[in-house]
C-alpha positions in Angstrom: -45.4 -3.2 23.8 -48.3 -4.9 23.4 -49.2 -8.5 24.1 -51.7 -10.3 21.5 -54.6 -12.0 23.2 -53.9 -15.7 23.4 -55.0 -18.4 25.6 -53.2 -17.5 28.9 -54.2 -14.2 30.0 -52.2 -14.3 33.3 -48.8 -14.8 31.2 -49.8 -12.1 28.8 -50.3 -9.7 31.8 -47.3 -11.0 33.4 -45.4 -10.2 30.3 -46.7 -6.6 30.3 -45.8 -6.3 34.0 -42.2 -7.5 33.6 -42.0 -5.5 30.4 -42.8 -2.6 32.3 -39.9 -3.1 34.8 -37.5 -4.0 32.0 -38.3 -0.6 30.4 -37.9 1.2 33.7 -34.5 -0.2 34.4 -33.4 0.6 30.9 -34.5 4.2 31.2 -36.8 4.1 28.3 -39.4 6.5 29.6 -40.8 7.1 25.9 -41.7 3.1 25.7 -43.1 3.4 29.2 -45.4 6.3 28.0 -46.6 4.2 25.0 -47.0 1.0 27.1 -49.5 3.3 29.6 -50.9 5.6 26.9 -54.3 4.4 27.4 -53.9 4.4 31.2 -54.8 6.7 34.1 -51.8 6.6 36.8 -52.2 7.3 40.2 -50.4 7.1 43.4 -51.7 6.4 47.0 -51.9 9.5 49.2 -52.2 12.0 45.9 -54.9 13.3 43.9 -53.2 13.5 41.1 -53.5 11.4 38.0 -51.5 11.3 34.7 -52.8 10.2 31.4 -51.6 10.2 27.8 -48.2 8.9 26.4 -46.5 12.3 26.5 -47.6 13.3 29.9 -46.6 9.9 31.4 -43.0 10.2 29.7 -42.6 13.6 31.0 -43.4 12.4 34.5 -40.9 9.6 34.5 -38.1 11.9 33.1 -39.2 14.7 35.6 -38.4 12.4 38.7 -35.9 9.9 37.7 -32.2 10.3 38.2 -30.5 8.9 34.9 -26.6 8.2 34.9 -24.0 7.9 32.3 -25.2 4.5 31.3 -28.4 6.0 30.4 -30.4 4.0 32.9 -31.4 4.8 36.5 -29.2 1.9 37.7 -32.1 0.1 39.3 -33.5 -3.4 39.1 -37.5 -3.5 39.4 -38.7 -7.0 40.7 -42.0 -7.7 40.4 -43.5 -10.7 42.4 -46.9 -12.2 43.9 -48.9 -11.6 40.7 -52.8 -12.0 40.9 -54.6 -11.8 38.0 -58.3 -11.8 38.0 -60.4 -11.5 34.5 -64.1 -10.3 34.4 -66.8 -12.4 33.4 -66.7 -10.9 29.6 -63.0 -11.8 29.4 -62.4 -8.2 28.0 -61.1 -6.8 31.3 -58.4 -8.0 33.8 -57.6 -6.9 37.4 -54.2 -7.4 38.5 -52.4 -7.1 41.8 -48.7 -7.6 42.1 -45.8 -6.5 44.5 -42.5 -4.7 43.3 -39.1 -4.3 45.0 -36.7 -1.7 43.6 -33.1 -2.5 44.0 -30.2 0.1 43.0 -26.5 0.4 43.2 -24.4 3.5 42.1 -20.9 3.3 42.1 -19.3 5.5 44.9 -22.8 6.9 45.8 -24.8 3.9 47.0 -24.1 0.4 47.6 -26.4 -2.4 46.3 -29.8 -2.1 48.5 -33.6 -2.2 48.4 -34.6 1.4 48.0 -38.4 0.9 47.8 -41.0 -1.7 48.0 -44.8 -1.5 47.4 -47.8 -2.7 45.3 -49.1 -2.3 41.8 -52.9 -2.3 41.0 -53.5 -2.4 37.3 -56.5 -2.9 35.0 -55.9 -4.1 31.5 -58.7 -4.2 29.0 -58.8 -5.9 25.5 -58.6 -3.2 22.7 -58.6 -4.2 19.1 -57.3 -7.9 20.0 -54.7 -6.8 22.4 -54.3 -6.3 26.2 -53.9 -2.5 27.3 -53.1 -1.2 30.7 -56.1 1.2 31.5 -55.1 2.0 35.0 -52.0 1.9 37.0 -52.2 2.6 40.9 -49.0 2.8 42.7 -48.5 2.2 46.5 -45.5 2.9 48.3 -45.1 0.6 51.2 -41.5 0.4 52.4 -39.4 3.4 51.5 -35.6 3.6 51.8 -32.8 5.8 50.5 -34.1 7.6 47.4 -31.5 10.0 46.9 -29.9 8.4 44.0 -33.2 7.3 42.2 -35.3 10.4 42.4 -34.0 13.9 41.2 -33.6 16.4 44.2 -36.4 18.6 42.7 -38.8 15.8 42.2 -42.4 16.3 43.7 
């Protein structure tokens, strides 16, 4: 999922972020790998980084529970988006909040399971905005047993 450069960079970046949430909730990890193929993905408190579409896809598959619906039965809600373009117009820093809701019949009633922040860098590549960095911060952690695989690290 790429968004062509237009006049409203903030909306284009928002569409990329909302598209990520939609792909996550659909369990489409291969498409997430493609979306983040140019990115260095990192998480607060860890020295580990993940790069490349295949490695990113594998990481999501490694830790996400998928149910009979083919989805993780989540809803990722992204809010408080702040977009700051650089002076050249070819790079954008974006900050946002996320809240993950989940409900699994007979296992977990509808509830927020995770809330935190994303820090993204988007760079214009061949006329399209591409994510080149994604840093994730978990601020509030609830019940993740229905979301993460038991052996996820």
